[in-house]
N, C-alpha and C positions, 0 to 999 in steps of 0.2 A: 716591797719592805723598805721603800724609800721615805725619808722625812718629807718629801715633796709630794707624796702621794695625795690626792685629792679625790673624795669619794664622789661617785656619778651615778645617776639613775636613769635608764632610758626607757620610755614608753613608746611603743610603736605598734602599728598594725599590719607591718610588713616582714612577712617571713624571711626575706632577703636581709634585712636590717638586723633582725634579731640572730639569724644565723651567722652573719658577717661579725657581729660584736662578739659572739661566743668563739668565734675561730680567734679574734685578734685579743680578747681581753678576758681569757679563760680563768685568771685570777682575780678578776674585778669581784666577784661575788664574796669571795672570802675577805678581801679588802674592806668591801662594803660592810660586811658583818664586825669589822673592828671598829666601827662608828660608836658601837655599843649605845644606840638610840639618840646618838648627836644628830641634829640638822643641818651639821656642817658639810655640805655636799651640793654639788651641780646636778640639776635635772634637765632632762631633754625630752621633749614631746614631739613625735614625729607622725605624720600621716602620710602614705604615699598617695592618698586622694583615689578619685576613680580611676579603675584600671581597664585596659583594653588589651586584646591579642593574646597570644599563646607563643611565648611566656608573656605573662601579663606585665605591662608598663604602663606608666603614669600617662593619663589622658591629657590633662589639662597643665601642660608644662607652662604654658603663657600666663598661668597663675601662680607658678612657683614662688613661695615665699620663705625667707629664713630671717629670723628675729633673734638677736642676741640681746637679752637683758642683763646687764652686770649687776645692777642693783638687787635684782631678786635672783641672781646665780641661776638662770634658766635660758635654753635655747628652744625656740618654736620653730618647727620646719613642716611645710605642707607641699603637697603636689610635686614630690621629686622622690626618687629612689637612688640617686647618685650618691655613692657612699661619702665623698666628702662634704656633702651638704645634710647627709641623713644619719650618719654615725655621729652621735653625740660626742663621743670621746675624742673625735678627731678636730673638734671646734677648739 
């Protein structure tokens, strides 16, 4: 409930990322609803990429990329599952 709150939306194909975000930002959904249709929010698109092993880990880490686009208020992240790079709200 801070006046400094900035809404954010995370899209991911990773259960780990979705679960971690739920644990860290439980009130995020309620804050997002407070936008009342406004498009004033950041968004984060993440893909773990191709996975191998058990538990599954990202295979192609040499192709890991994180792009931060301040003009369009977005972060694009691929081929990683490290929370610092894949949890959008940490950016």
